[in-house]
N, CA and C atoms of all chains as a GROMACS GRO file, in nm:
protein
  597
    1MET      N    1  -0.585   0.167  -2.452
    1MET     CA    2  -0.522   0.175  -2.285
    1MET      C    3  -0.423   0.227  -2.275
    2GLU      N    4  -0.370   0.344  -2.348
    2GLU     CA    5  -0.228   0.359  -2.339
    2GLU      C    6  -0.294   0.504  -2.229
    3THR      N    7  -0.418   0.572  -2.275
    3THR     CA    8  -0.441   0.677  -2.246
    3THR      C    9  -0.486   0.634  -2.070
    4PHE      N   10  -0.567   0.554  -2.075
    4PHE     CA   11  -0.598   0.486  -1.940
    4PHE      C   12  -0.487   0.455  -1.869
    5PHE      N   13  -0.390   0.430  -1.889
    5PHE     CA   14  -0.263   0.372  -1.803
    5PHE      C   15  -0.192   0.505  -1.778
    6ILE      N   16  -0.187   0.597  -1.859
    6ILE     CA   17  -0.160   0.774  -1.822
    6ILE      C   18  -0.233   0.837  -1.730
    7PHE      N   19  -0.360   0.836  -1.705
    7PHE     CA   20  -0.441   0.868  -1.612
    7PHE      C   21  -0.460   0.803  -1.506
    8VAL      N   22  -0.402   0.673  -1.493
    8VAL     CA   23  -0.402   0.596  -1.367
    8VAL      C   24  -0.309   0.617  -1.333
    9THR      N   25  -0.161   0.641  -1.356
    9THR     CA   26  -0.058   0.703  -1.328
    9THR      C   27  -0.102   0.828  -1.217
   10ILE      N   28  -0.158   0.892  -1.344
   10ILE     CA   29  -0.137   1.020  -1.266
   10ILE      C   30  -0.212   1.062  -1.123
   11GLY      N   31  -0.329   0.962  -1.130
   11GLY     CA   32  -0.446   0.927  -1.012
   11GLY      C   33  -0.404   0.878  -0.906
   12LEU      N   34  -0.296   0.808  -0.912
   12LEU     CA   35  -0.180   0.739  -0.812
   12LEU      C   36  -0.100   0.847  -0.789
   13THR      N   37  -0.041   0.910  -0.845
   13THR     CA   38   0.065   1.011  -0.801
   13THR      C   39  -0.014   1.096  -0.698
   14ILE      N   40  -0.156   1.157  -0.747
   14ILE     CA   41  -0.191   1.230  -0.663
   14ILE      C   42  -0.240   1.160  -0.511
   15ILE      N   43  -0.284   1.039  -0.523
   15ILE     CA   44  -0.314   0.950  -0.420
   15ILE      C   45  -0.197   0.956  -0.320
   16ILE      N   46  -0.110   0.939  -0.396
   16ILE     CA   47   0.029   0.932  -0.273
   16ILE      C   48   0.077   1.041  -0.188
   17VAL      N   49   0.023   1.152  -0.226
   17VAL     CA   50   0.012   1.285  -0.139
   17VAL      C   51  -0.018   1.270  -0.040
   18ILE      N   52  -0.146   1.188  -0.007
   18ILE     CA   53  -0.230   1.211   0.116
   18ILE      C   54  -0.161   1.147   0.233
   19PRO      N   55  -0.077   1.022   0.214
   19PRO     CA   56  -0.045   0.914   0.304
   19PRO      C   57   0.098   1.000   0.317
   20PHE      N   58   0.167   1.089   0.273
   20PHE     CA   59   0.263   1.160   0.313
   20PHE      C   60   0.243   1.290   0.384
   21TYR      N   61   0.151   1.322   0.374
   21TYR     CA   62   0.125   1.406   0.495
   21TYR      C   63   0.140   1.334   0.639
   22ARG      N   64   0.089   1.229   0.650
   22ARG     CA   65   0.104   1.147   0.788
   22ARG      C   66   0.218   1.116   0.797
   23VAL      N   67   0.318   1.081   0.699
   23VAL     CA   68   0.459   1.092   0.724
   23VAL      C   69   0.538   1.201   0.779
   24LEU      N   70   0.466   1.307   0.713
   24LEU     CA   71   0.521   1.447   0.770
   24LEU      C   72   0.503   1.532   0.912
   25ARG      N   73   0.340   1.459   0.951
   25ARG     CA   74   0.333   1.513   1.070
   25ARG      C   75   0.235   1.425   1.155
   26GLY      N   76   0.285   1.275   1.159
   26GLY     CA   77   0.224   1.192   1.230
   26GLY      C   78   0.297   1.178   1.394
   27PRO      N   79   0.222   1.204   1.513
   27PRO     CA   80   0.257   1.225   1.599
   27PRO      C   81   0.322   1.100   1.662
   28THR      N   82   0.336   0.999   1.646
   28THR     CA   83   0.438   0.859   1.697
   28THR      C   84   0.504   0.852   1.532
   29VAL      N   85   0.616   0.777   1.557
   29VAL     CA   86   0.680   0.693   1.474
   29VAL      C   87   0.634   0.619   1.403
   30PHE      N   88   0.525   0.521   1.455
   30PHE     CA   89   0.418   0.434   1.410
   30PHE      C   90   0.384   0.494   1.287
   31ASP      N   91   0.328   0.585   1.294
   31ASP     CA   92   0.238   0.688   1.217
   31ASP      C   93   0.328   0.688   1.117
   32ARG      N   94   0.454   0.766   1.098
   32ARG     CA   95   0.537   0.752   0.987
   32ARG      C   96   0.556   0.640   0.930
   33LEU      N   97   0.576   0.532   0.990
   33LEU     CA   98   0.652   0.445   0.942
   33LEU      C   99   0.494   0.363   0.867
   34LEU      N  100   0.401   0.353   0.910
   34LEU     CA  101   0.269   0.351   0.825
   34LEU      C  102   0.253   0.420   0.694
   35GLY      N  103   0.252   0.528   0.723
   35GLY     CA  104   0.250   0.625   0.580
   35GLY      C  105   0.344   0.595   0.472
   36ALA      N  106   0.468   0.551   0.552
   36ALA     CA  107   0.605   0.477   0.465
   36ALA      C  108   0.560   0.354   0.373
   37GLY      N  109   0.454   0.275   0.450
   37GLY     CA  110   0.428   0.166   0.417
   37GLY      C  111   0.305   0.152   0.288
   38ALA      N  112   0.220   0.267   0.332
   38ALA     CA  113   0.102   0.247   0.236
   38ALA      C  114   0.172   0.339   0.119
   39ILE      N  115   0.286   0.427   0.085
   39ILE     CA  116   0.352   0.512  -0.012
   39ILE      C  117   0.410   0.377  -0.086
   40GLY      N  118   0.495   0.268   0.009
   40GLY     CA  119   0.536   0.172  -0.082
   40GLY      C  120   0.454   0.086  -0.146
   41THR      N  121   0.319   0.085  -0.096
   41THR     CA  122   0.214  -0.030  -0.177
   41THR      C  123   0.163   0.068  -0.340
   42LYS      N  124   0.164   0.177  -0.303
   42LYS     CA  125   0.128   0.218  -0.428
   42LYS      C  126   0.247   0.294  -0.546
   43THR      N  127   0.344   0.291  -0.497
   43THR     CA  128   0.489   0.286  -0.579
   43THR      C  129   0.515   0.172  -0.676
   44LEU      N  130   0.467   0.051  -0.565
   44LEU     CA  131   0.515  -0.064  -0.676
   44LEU      C  132   0.392  -0.066  -0.753
   45VAL      N  133   0.259  -0.037  -0.749
   45VAL     CA  134   0.170  -0.006  -0.859
   45VAL      C  135   0.231   0.080  -0.946
   46ILE      N  136   0.276   0.210  -0.971
   46ILE     CA  137   0.308   0.262  -1.042
   46ILE      C  138   0.464   0.241  -1.117
   47ILE      N  139   0.529   0.143  -1.052
   47ILE     CA  140   0.639   0.052  -1.137
   47ILE      C  141   0.597  -0.014  -1.231
   48CYS      N  142   0.495  -0.081  -1.197
   48CYS     CA  143   0.413  -0.161  -1.319
   48CYS      C  144   0.353  -0.090  -1.424
   49LEU      N  145   0.268   0.044  -1.415
   49LEU     CA  146   0.215   0.128  -1.498
   49LEU      C  147   0.336   0.201  -1.588
   50ILE      N  148   0.438   0.228  -1.498
   50ILE     CA  149   0.538   0.237  -1.607
   50ILE      C  150   0.632   0.169  -1.687
   51GLY      N  151   0.647   0.052  -1.650
   51GLY     CA  152   0.658  -0.029  -1.742
   51GLY      C  153   0.552  -0.094  -1.850
   52PHE      N  154   0.428  -0.047  -1.824
   52PHE     CA  155   0.350  -0.072  -1.926
   52PHE      C  156   0.339   0.077  -2.039
   53LEU      N  157   0.380   0.186  -1.994
   53LEU     CA  158   0.372   0.266  -2.086
   53LEU      C  159   0.508   0.285  -2.164
   54PHE      N  160   0.630   0.223  -2.113
   54PHE     CA  161   0.727   0.199  -2.201
   54PHE      C  162   0.752   0.066  -2.264
   55ASP      N  163   0.654   0.020  -2.249
   55ASP     CA  164   0.629  -0.124  -2.338
   55ASP      C  165   0.734  -0.243  -2.316
   56ARG      N  166   0.798  -0.237  -2.161
   56ARG     CA  167   0.918  -0.332  -2.138
   56ARG      C  168   0.832  -0.369  -1.969
   57LEU      N  169   0.749  -0.475  -2.006
   57LEU     CA  170   0.659  -0.468  -1.859
   57LEU      C  171   0.789  -0.605  -1.810
   58ASP      N  172   0.831  -0.661  -1.897
   58ASP     CA  173   0.916  -0.799  -1.875
   58ASP      C  174   1.057  -0.736  -1.815
   59MET      N  175   1.092  -0.644  -1.826
   59MET     CA  176   1.175  -0.594  -1.730
   59MET      C  177   1.158  -0.535  -1.614
   60PHE      N  178   1.042  -0.467  -1.606
   60PHE     CA  179   1.018  -0.358  -1.493
   60PHE      C  180   0.958  -0.425  -1.396
   61ILE      N  181   0.871  -0.602  -1.420
   61ILE     CA  182   0.820  -0.657  -1.339
   61ILE      C  183   0.893  -0.731  -1.241
   62ASP      N  184   1.037  -0.743  -1.259
   62ASP     CA  185   1.145  -0.802  -1.194
   62ASP      C  186   1.183  -0.688  -1.061
   63ILE      N  187   1.187  -0.535  -1.132
   63ILE     CA  188   1.158  -0.419  -1.017
   63ILE      C  189   1.104  -0.430  -0.938
   64ALA      N  190   0.911  -0.467  -0.968
   64ALA     CA  191   0.840  -0.418  -0.887
   64ALA      C  192   0.853  -0.555  -0.770
   65LEU      N  193   0.887  -0.672  -0.814
   65LEU     CA  194   0.889  -0.793  -0.732
   65LEU      C  195   1.009  -0.743  -0.629
   66VAL      N  196   1.094  -0.726  -0.679
   66VAL     CA  197   1.184  -0.672  -0.577
   66VAL      C  198   1.198  -0.563  -0.460
   67TYR      N  199   1.103  -0.453  -0.507
   67TYR     CA  200   1.073  -0.374  -0.446
   67TYR      C  201   0.940  -0.411  -0.335
   68ALA      N  202   0.849  -0.512  -0.398
   68ALA     CA  203   0.746  -0.542  -0.255
   68ALA      C  204   0.822  -0.627  -0.154
   69ILE      N  205   0.975  -0.719  -0.205
   69ILE     CA  206   1.028  -0.807  -0.077
   69ILE      C  207   1.072  -0.709  -0.020
   70LEU      N  208   1.176  -0.600  -0.024
   70LEU     CA  209   1.280  -0.496   0.020
   70LEU      C  210   1.134  -0.397   0.126
   71SER      N  211   1.058  -0.388   0.073
   71SER     CA  212   0.928  -0.324   0.144
   71SER      C  213   0.889  -0.405   0.288
   72PHE      N  214   0.860  -0.524   0.248
   72PHE     CA  215   0.808  -0.624   0.325
   72PHE      C  216   0.918  -0.657   0.446
   73ILE      N  217   1.059  -0.646   0.414
   73ILE     CA  218   1.162  -0.688   0.508
   73ILE      C  219   1.183  -0.575   0.583
   74GLY      N  220   1.170  -0.443   0.540
   74GLY     CA  221   1.209  -0.320   0.617
   74GLY      C  222   1.105  -0.269   0.719
   75THR      N  223   0.952  -0.330   0.687
   75THR     CA  224   0.852  -0.308   0.773
   75THR      C  225   0.909  -0.389   0.882
   76ILE      N  226   0.906  -0.547   0.863
   76ILE     CA  227   0.949  -0.626   0.972
   76ILE      C  228   1.049  -0.588   1.078
   77ILE      N  229   1.188  -0.520   1.009
   77ILE     CA  230   1.322  -0.495   1.080
   77ILE      C  231   1.249  -0.400   1.131
   78THR      N  232   1.190  -0.274   1.122
   78THR     CA  233   1.186  -0.167   1.189
   78THR      C  234   1.093  -0.217   1.284
   79ALA      N  235   0.980  -0.306   1.268
   79ALA     CA  236   0.882  -0.340   1.393
   79ALA      C  237   0.975  -0.413   1.511
   80LYS      N  238   1.037  -0.532   1.466
   80LYS     CA  239   1.112  -0.552   1.551
   80LYS      C  240   1.158  -0.505   1.654
   81TYR      N  241   1.281  -0.396   1.558
   81TYR     CA  242   1.352  -0.255   1.633
   81TYR      C  243   1.324  -0.195   1.758
   82PHE      N  244   1.198  -0.138   1.692
   82PHE     CA  245   1.107  -0.062   1.805
   82PHE      C  246   1.055  -0.136   1.894
   83GLU      N  247   1.051  -0.252   1.869
   83GLU     CA  248   0.989  -0.367   2.010
   83GLU      C  249   1.108  -0.389   2.100
   84THR      N  250   1.226  -0.416   2.040
   84THR     CA  251   1.335  -0.433   2.161
   84THR      C  252   1.370  -0.310   2.210
   85GLU      N  253   1.348  -0.212   2.133
   85GLU     CA  254   1.455  -0.091   2.168
   85GLU      C  255   1.304  -0.049   2.310
   86LYS      N  256   1.192  -0.040   2.326
   86LYS     CA  257   1.129  -0.027   2.419
   86LYS      C  258   1.195  -0.173   2.572
   87ALA      N  259   1.207  -0.286   2.503
   87ALA     CA  260   1.234  -0.358   2.594
   87ALA      C  261   1.389  -0.364   2.668
   88LYS      N  262   1.448  -0.297   2.624
   88LYS     CA  263   1.587  -0.295   2.716
   88LYS      C  264   1.583  -0.139   2.778
   89GLU      N  265   1.452  -0.061   2.781
   89GLU     CA  266   1.444   0.040   2.849
   89GLU      C  267   1.425  -0.033   3.049
   90MET      N  268  -1.481  -0.062  -3.134
   90MET     CA  269  -1.482  -0.190  -3.024
   90MET      C  270  -1.376  -0.199  -2.926
   91ILE      N  271  -1.438  -0.216  -2.829
   91ILE     CA  272  -1.397  -0.231  -2.695
   91ILE      C  273  -1.381  -0.384  -2.661
   92ASP      N  274  -1.291  -0.464  -2.643
   92ASP     CA  275  -1.318  -0.637  -2.634
   92ASP      C  276  -1.308  -0.680  -2.488
   93LEU      N  277  -1.327  -0.776  -2.457
   93LEU     CA  278  -1.336  -0.802  -2.298
   93LEU      C  279  -1.202  -0.792  -2.220
   94ARG      N  280  -1.100  -0.813  -2.296
   94ARG     CA  281  -0.979  -0.804  -2.193
   94ARG      C  282  -0.970  -0.696  -2.157
   95ASP      N  283  -0.997  -0.560  -2.254
   95ASP     CA  284  -0.980  -0.454  -2.206
   95ASP      C  285  -1.069  -0.389  -2.075
   96ALA      N  286  -1.227  -0.451  -2.134
   96ALA     CA  287  -1.293  -0.376  -2.008
   96ALA      C  288  -1.291  -0.477  -1.913
   97LEU      N  289  -1.248  -0.575  -1.880
   97LEU     CA  290  -1.200  -0.648  -1.754
   97LEU      C  291  -1.076  -0.534  -1.706
   98THR      N  292  -0.962  -0.530  -1.772
   98THR     CA  293  -0.880  -0.478  -1.718
   98THR      C  294  -0.931  -0.291  -1.659
   99ILE      N  295  -1.028  -0.254  -1.710
   99ILE     CA  296  -1.061  -0.114  -1.655
   99ILE      C  297  -1.130  -0.139  -1.539
  100LEU      N  298  -1.199  -0.228  -1.572
  100LEU     CA  299  -1.301  -0.276  -1.459
  100LEU      C  300  -1.184  -0.261  -1.296
  101PHE      N  301  -1.109  -0.389  -1.328
  101PHE     CA  302  -1.053  -0.452  -1.179
  101PHE      C  303  -0.931  -0.326  -1.164
  102VAL      N  304  -0.916  -0.216  -1.212
  102VAL     CA  305  -0.769  -0.118  -1.225
  102VAL      C  306  -0.827  -0.005  -1.149
  103THR      N  307  -1.004   0.017  -1.198
  103THR     CA  308  -1.060   0.170  -1.133
  103THR      C  309  -1.107   0.130  -1.004
  104ALA      N  310  -1.180  -0.011  -0.995
  104ALA     CA  311  -1.190  -0.073  -0.871
  104ALA      C  312  -1.102  -0.087  -0.732
  105GLY      N  313  -0.973  -0.085  -0.774
  105GLY     CA  314  -0.849  -0.072  -0.713
  105GLY      C  315  -0.797   0.043  -0.666
  106VAL      N  316  -0.786   0.151  -0.731
  106VAL     CA  317  -0.792   0.303  -0.755
  106VAL      C  318  -0.855   0.324  -0.638
  107PHE      N  319  -1.016   0.281  -0.651
  107PHE     CA  320  -1.114   0.344  -0.573
  107PHE      C  321  -1.074   0.292  -0.413
  108PHE      N  322  -1.064   0.171  -0.401
  108PHE     CA  323  -0.984   0.128  -0.237
  108PHE      C  324  -0.869   0.204  -0.185
  109MET      N  325  -0.802   0.233  -0.315
  109MET     CA  326  -0.641   0.297  -0.243
  109MET      C  327  -0.674   0.434  -0.179
  110LEU      N  328  -0.787   0.507  -0.257
  110LEU     CA  329  -0.842   0.619  -0.239
  110LEU      C  330  -0.876   0.626  -0.132
  111ILE      N  331  -0.988   0.510  -0.088
  111ILE     CA  332  -1.050   0.523   0.067
  111ILE      C  333  -0.939   0.489   0.166
  112GLY      N  334  -0.841   0.433   0.158
  112GLY     CA  335  -0.750   0.366   0.244
  112GLY      C  336  -0.644   0.491   0.261
  113SER      N  337  -0.630   0.572   0.203
  113SER     CA  338  -0.561   0.688   0.215
  113SER      C  339  -0.612   0.758   0.282
  114ILE      N  340  -0.752   0.806   0.232
  114ILE     CA  341  -0.862   0.906   0.335
  114ILE      C  342  -0.835   0.862   0.451
  115GLY      N  343  -0.864   0.728   0.502
  115GLY     CA  344  -0.856   0.693   0.658
  115GLY      C  345  -0.715   0.713   0.712
  116VAL      N  346  -0.582   0.732   0.626
  116VAL     CA  347  -0.477   0.715   0.704
  116VAL      C  348  -0.484   0.870   0.778
  117ILE      N  349  -0.551   0.957   0.694
  117ILE     CA  350  -0.539   1.100   0.763
  117ILE      C  351  -0.719   1.118   0.852
  118ARG      N  352  -0.768   1.045   0.827
  118ARG     CA  353  -0.904   1.075   0.878
  118ARG      C  354  -0.904   1.033   1.037
  119LEU      N  355  -0.855   0.914   1.061
  119LEU     CA  356  -0.934   0.850   1.160
  119LEU      C  357  -0.842   0.906   1.289
  120PRO      N  358  -0.844   0.870   1.437
  120PRO     CA  359  -0.827   0.929   1.560
  120PRO      C  360  -0.668   0.872   1.586
  121ASP      N  361  -0.620   0.752   1.577
  121ASP     CA  362  -0.496   0.721   1.638
  121ASP      C  363  -0.454   0.610   1.566
  122PHE      N  364  -0.330   0.585   1.616
  122PHE     CA  365  -0.258   0.489   1.524
  122PHE      C  366  -0.315   0.358   1.489
  123PHE      N  367  -0.397   0.263   1.603
  123PHE     CA  368  -0.443   0.154   1.547
  123PHE      C  369  -0.596   0.141   1.448
  124THR      N  370  -0.658   0.279   1.474
  124THR     CA  371  -0.726   0.296   1.325
  124THR      C  372  -0.663   0.302   1.234
  125ARG      N  373  -0.584   0.409   1.247
  125ARG     CA  374  -0.540   0.430   1.120
  125ARG      C  375  -0.467   0.294   1.054
  126SER      N  376  -0.421   0.207   1.091
  126SER     CA  377  -0.354   0.099   1.060
  126SER      C  378  -0.417  -0.002   1.011
  127HIS      N  379  -0.553  -0.009   1.070
  127HIS     CA  380  -0.688  -0.075   1.038
  127HIS      C  381  -0.736  -0.060   0.902
  128ALA      N  382  -0.719   0.096   0.856
  128ALA     CA  383  -0.773   0.192   0.781
  128ALA      C  384  -0.678   0.109   0.626
  129THR      N  385  -0.562   0.150   0.649
  129THR     CA  386  -0.468   0.133   0.546
  129THR      C  387  -0.401  -0.052   0.533
  130SER      N  388  -0.426  -0.075   0.619
  130SER     CA  389  -0.362  -0.238   0.587
  130SER      C  390  -0.480  -0.325   0.493
  131LYS      N  391  -0.604  -0.313   0.547
  131LYS     CA  392  -0.706  -0.415   0.439
  131LYS      C  393  -0.720  -0.341   0.311
  132SER      N  394  -0.779  -0.187   0.309
  132SER     CA  395  -0.774  -0.160   0.188
  132SER      C  396  -0.690  -0.178   0.093
  133ASP      N  397  -0.536  -0.145   0.136
  133ASP     CA  398  -0.438  -0.108   0.050
  133ASP      C  399  -0.428  -0.242  -0.022
  134THR      N  400  -0.453  -0.380   0.099
  134THR     CA  401  -0.423  -0.510   0.025
  134THR      C  402  -0.492  -0.543  -0.076
  135LEU      N  403  -0.648  -0.528  -0.064
  135LEU     CA  404  -0.729  -0.523  -0.178
  135LEU      C  405  -0.714  -0.451  -0.302
  136GLY      N  406  -0.676  -0.335  -0.253
  136GLY     CA  407  -0.664  -0.217  -0.388
  136GLY      C  408  -0.555  -0.294  -0.472
  137ILE      N  409  -0.464  -0.338  -0.458
  137ILE     CA  410  -0.331  -0.380  -0.475
  137ILE      C  411  -0.340  -0.461  -0.567
  138MET      N  412  -0.452  -0.579  -0.470
  138MET     CA  413  -0.455  -0.685  -0.549
  138MET      C  414  -0.552  -0.715  -0.655
  139LEU      N  415  -0.657  -0.602  -0.646
  139LEU     CA  416  -0.740  -0.562  -0.765
  139LEU      C  417  -0.706  -0.556  -0.903
  140ILE      N  418  -0.552  -0.407  -0.849
  140ILE     CA  419  -0.480  -0.340  -0.951
  140ILE      C  420  -0.383  -0.449  -1.051
  141LEU      N  421  -0.326  -0.535  -0.971
  141LEU     CA  422  -0.250  -0.643  -1.020
  141LEU      C  423  -0.303  -0.738  -1.096
  142SER      N  424  -0.410  -0.782  -1.054
  142SER     CA  425  -0.506  -0.873  -1.110
  142SER      C  426  -0.562  -0.819  -1.263
  143GLY      N  427  -0.573  -0.663  -1.256
  143GLY     CA  428  -0.624  -0.626  -1.400
  143GLY      C  429  -0.550  -0.647  -1.493
  144PHE      N  430  -0.418  -0.614  -1.429
  144PHE     CA  431  -0.298  -0.615  -1.520
  144PHE      C  432  -0.277  -0.754  -1.595
  145ALA      N  433  -0.278  -0.847  -1.481
  145ALA     CA  434  -0.279  -1.003  -1.537
  145ALA      C  435  -0.336  -1.039  -1.635
  146PHE      N  436  -0.473  -0.970  -1.600
  146PHE     CA  437  -0.591  -0.989  -1.732
  146PHE      C  438  -0.507  -0.929  -1.874
  147TYR      N  439  -0.489  -0.807  -1.838
  147TYR     CA  440  -0.410  -0.731  -1.982
  147TYR      C  441  -0.297  -0.820  -2.032
  148GLU      N  442  -0.215  -0.853  -1.970
  148GLU     CA  443  -0.092  -0.914  -2.013
  148GLU      C  444  -0.127  -1.098  -2.057
  149GLY      N  445  -0.240  -1.127  -2.024
  149GLY     CA  446  -0.259  -1.295  -2.082
  149GLY      C  447  -0.150  -1.356  -2.021
  150LEU      N  448  -0.174  -1.496  -2.069
  150LEU     CA  449  -0.088  -1.621  -2.002
  150LEU      C  450   0.063  -1.613  -2.021
  151THR      N  451   0.137  -1.503  -1.988
  151THR     CA  452   0.300  -1.526  -2.040
  151THR      C  453   0.339  -1.546  -1.937
  152THR      N  454   0.537  -1.513  -1.913
  152THR     CA  455   0.604  -1.561  -1.836
  152THR      C  456   0.556  -1.413  -1.712
  153THR      N  457   0.542  -1.288  -1.793
  153THR     CA  458   0.524  -1.154  -1.722
  153THR      C  459   0.382  -1.166  -1.648
  154GLY      N  460   0.278  -1.227  -1.682
  154GLY     CA  461   0.172  -1.263  -1.663
  154GLY      C  462   0.199  -1.350  -1.523
  155LEU      N  463   0.256  -1.439  -1.561
  155LEU     CA  464   0.271  -1.550  -1.436
  155LEU      C  465   0.362  -1.489  -1.305
  156LYS      N  466   0.467  -1.387  -1.317
  156LYS     CA  467   0.535  -1.305  -1.251
  156LYS      C  468   0.451  -1.184  -1.185
  157LEU      N  469   0.315  -1.147  -1.199
  157LEU     CA  470   0.204  -1.087  -1.156
  157LEU      C  471   0.141  -1.160  -1.052
  158ILE      N  472   0.138  -1.251  -1.109
  158ILE     CA  473   0.051  -1.347  -0.992
  158ILE      C  474   0.115  -1.387  -0.894
  159VAL      N  475   0.250  -1.437  -0.932
  159VAL     CA  476   0.345  -1.432  -0.792
  159VAL      C  477   0.340  -1.311  -0.712
  160ILE      N  478   0.322  -1.226  -0.774
  160ILE     CA  479   0.358  -1.065  -0.701
  160ILE      C  480   0.240  -1.082  -0.603
  161ILE      N  481   0.100  -1.109  -0.661
  161ILE     CA  482  -0.034  -1.078  -0.595
  161ILE      C  483  -0.016  -1.225  -0.485
  162ILE      N  484  -0.003  -1.285  -0.466
  162ILE     CA  485   0.048  -1.376  -0.389
  162ILE      C  486   0.106  -1.318  -0.276
  163PHE      N  487   0.210  -1.321  -0.376
  163PHE     CA  488   0.319  -1.237  -0.216
  163PHE      C  489   0.276  -1.141  -0.125
  164ILE      N  490   0.177  -1.018  -0.228
  164ILE     CA  491   0.175  -0.926  -0.131
  164ILE      C  492   0.028  -0.961  -0.060
  165ALA      N  493  -0.011  -1.063  -0.100
  165ALA     CA  494  -0.182  -1.101  -0.002
  165ALA      C  495  -0.089  -1.177   0.130
  166LEU      N  496   0.036  -1.247   0.109
  166LEU     CA  497   0.056  -1.284   0.228
  166LEU      C  498   0.201  -1.192   0.343
  167SER      N  499   0.210  -1.106   0.227
  167SER     CA  500   0.335  -1.033   0.336
  167SER      C  501   0.257  -0.906   0.384
  168ASN      N  502   0.163  -0.817   0.323
  168ASN     CA  503   0.111  -0.755   0.380
  168ASN      C  504   0.000  -0.711   0.503
  169PRO      N  505  -0.056  -0.824   0.511
  169PRO     CA  506  -0.103  -0.819   0.655
  169PRO      C  507  -0.016  -0.858   0.768
  170VAL      N  508   0.092  -0.956   0.744
  170VAL     CA  509   0.212  -1.003   0.814
  170VAL      C  510   0.249  -0.862   0.897
  171GLY      N  511   0.315  -0.792   0.773
  171GLY     CA  512   0.391  -0.676   0.835
  171GLY      C  513   0.276  -0.550   0.894
  172SER      N  514   0.165  -0.538   0.880
  172SER     CA  515   0.063  -0.446   0.943
  172SER      C  516   0.066  -0.484   1.087
  173HIS      N  517   0.059  -0.604   1.098
  173HIS     CA  518   0.045  -0.723   1.234
  173HIS      C  519   0.143  -0.658   1.302
  174ALA      N  520   0.273  -0.722   1.264
  174ALA     CA  521   0.406  -0.664   1.318
  174ALA      C  522   0.419  -0.536   1.364
  175LEU      N  523   0.366  -0.435   1.256
  175LEU     CA  524   0.377  -0.314   1.314
  175LEU      C  525   0.289  -0.251   1.431
  176ALA      N  526   0.153  -0.336   1.429
  176ALA     CA  527   0.056  -0.272   1.526
  176ALA      C  528   0.114  -0.341   1.668
  177ARG      N  529   0.170  -0.454   1.653
  177ARG     CA  530   0.210  -0.529   1.763
  177ARG      C  531   0.320  -0.458   1.857
  178ALA      N  532   0.441  -0.398   1.760
  178ALA     CA  533   0.527  -0.358   1.836
  178ALA      C  534   0.476  -0.198   1.887
  179ALA      N  535   0.404  -0.134   1.814
  179ALA     CA  536   0.314  -0.017   1.842
  179ALA      C  537   0.251  -0.057   2.020
  180TYR      N  538   0.184  -0.139   1.994
  180TYR     CA  539   0.085  -0.179   2.143
  180TYR      C  540   0.214  -0.204   2.267
  181PHE      N  541   0.327  -0.288   2.211
  181PHE     CA  542   0.463  -0.304   2.321
  181PHE      C  543   0.513  -0.190   2.388
  182TYR      N  544   0.501  -0.140   2.252
  182TYR     CA  545   0.612   0.029   2.271
  182TYR      C  546   0.538   0.124   2.405
  183GLY      N  547   0.388   0.096   2.407
  183GLY     CA  548   0.329   0.158   2.507
  183GLY      C  549   0.198   0.273   2.419
  184ILE      N  550   0.184   0.247   2.314
  184ILE     CA  551   0.080   0.340   2.259
  184ILE      C  552  -0.072   0.303   2.300
  185LYS      N  553  -0.119   0.397   2.368
  185LYS     CA  554  -0.264   0.379   2.405
  185LYS      C  555  -0.331   0.388   2.312
  186PRO      N  556  -0.460   0.224   2.318
  186PRO     CA  557  -0.545   0.278   2.217
  186PRO      C  558  -0.623   0.369   2.222
  187TRP      N  559  -0.727   0.407   2.106
  187TRP     CA  560  -0.828   0.579   2.141
  187TRP      C  561  -0.956   0.503   2.152
  188PHE      N  562  -1.017   0.574   2.289
  188PHE     CA  563  -1.173   0.473   2.286
  188PHE      C  564  -1.265   0.626   2.257
  189LYS      N  565  -1.394   0.584   2.290
  189LYS     CA  566  -1.475   0.685   2.207
  189LYS      C  567  -1.498   0.820   2.286
  190GLY      N  568  -1.491   0.924   2.248
  190GLY     CA  569  -1.499   0.990   2.400
  190GLY      C  570  -1.387   1.098   2.382
  191GLU      N  571  -1.244   1.073   2.371
  191GLU     CA  572  -1.156   1.095   2.395
  191GLU      C  573  -1.111   1.198   2.276
  192PRO      N  574  -1.004   1.286   2.310
  192PRO     CA  575  -0.995   1.352   2.205
  192PRO      C  576  -0.879   1.316   2.101
  193ARG      N  577  -0.889   1.355   1.988
  193ARG     CA  578  -0.782   1.284   1.861
  193ARG      C  579  -0.652   1.294   1.904
  194THR      N  580  -0.582   1.160   1.878
  194THR     CA  581  -0.434   1.216   1.905
  194THR      C  582  -0.360   1.308   1.887
  195HIS      N  583  -0.382   1.309   1.709
  195HIS     CA  584  -0.305   1.410   1.616
  195HIS      C  585  -0.326   1.561   1.644
  196GLU      N  586  -0.459   1.577   1.726
  196GLU     CA  587  -0.514   1.742   1.751
  196GLU      C  588  -0.413   1.765   1.921
  197GLU      N  589  -0.440   1.659   1.986
  197GLU     CA  590  -0.353   1.658   2.131
  197GLU      C  591  -0.234   1.675   2.114
  198VAL      N  592  -0.158   1.642   2.033
  198VAL     CA  593   0.033   1.651   2.030
  198VAL      C  594   0.044   1.772   1.974
  199GLU      N  595  -0.049   1.785   1.841
  199GLU     CA  596   0.062   1.930   1.787
  199GLU      C  597   0.009   2.017   1.853
   0.00000   0.00000   0.00000
């Protein structure tokens, strides 16, 4: 199973590059935020996989939980910010 | 001899990685913001739920496994809410949806 987890980590690291292209070249700021959210989702899985590889999942699972909450709050706050930014003009 | 727990883990994690790959390809291939949001929100949510379910099978019924199930429930609630808020903000910001026959947004801008 150790080998399987290593291969899944390598595969997800390659998959992360694909939304990063959208973060770099997205035409609007919302495309960049969308790509950042997709990268955050995959990073959460990679944190859990690193916990499996180091055999300390009981420690890394708390980091993953906090990362999920922070990513959700970040998306909500930026969405509210750009909504009010347009309303001010 | 591979036992049932490892087989379930490999099956679920492979299916989740497949759905995440499909969602990531949709992020770069589709024409405008709303179609990209549709591609990434649904398939990413399904993919991460499948992968974490596979980890919960591997971990078993311990404290860590229960925390994994808590993360699955939180992702199932928060990921669609976040993507809906982002799409709503983009609509009120003034981004026009793409219709069939129009040029692609990212080719038009660059």
